[in-house]
Steps between C-alpha positions, in 0.01 A plus 500: 500500500731549201827306508788541263792247503818567301752242407792463266764732640861413550862565430598529132811626315478816289354409154292218646118461525243438773125457482295622785140385577238641712200285592181694607201401697196651662369719217390487145859509354414619149311805626821665640830648381807310601839645544848425597713739717846472630684654782880519543669563828469865612285580202138565440269231360475557122273369228644236281196393276125478496232326309135554446231260624465346148862494435484703183674813640830508667752778615847467607764724681758639248781314683335162412355541161602254258640269779187422716175367390192503722209259425205335678292192485151577622406138501781433753454823691879564438717793376853445382808703454741354248846684566773460233847666464496571869738769634639554852283810533188268476593366845221545757187368661223454225144538602181424319202719560129519414296804438212669322691783338759474216772709657854469595447649847523227755261689726243417236516130570293330761661163554851382520704187505778437743766545247783286355865587499682532157880528515696557193878457534750665276 
C-alpha cells in the first residue's frame, strides 16, 4: 500500500514563501514520477509541477514558472515544492501524487496524498 503524506501548508501573505513536503512509503520511490497538483474552491484540480524519478527532469505550469521549484530526495523518499513570491491566486489545497507516466493529467497518477491547504492573503 502506497502512502503519501503532505506537510508544510499554511497561511502566508502575498509575496511570501512556503515549502511543501511529501513523504512517500510503500513503493520504490525513485522508480516513479512525482507531481504536485492544486485545487481551488469550485475549480478543477490542476497540475503545478512534476519531476522524473531521477530528478533530472522537471515541468511546471506556466502560472508558477520562475516562482516554484520542485525537487526530490530519493534517499529520504520525499518530494518538495518550494513556493516563492506567492500570489492570492495560488490559494488552494495542494496534493502530491505518484505515477508511472510523465503527464500533467491527474488521471494518470495512481496514488494521492490527503492534501495540505495553502492560503495566500492579499
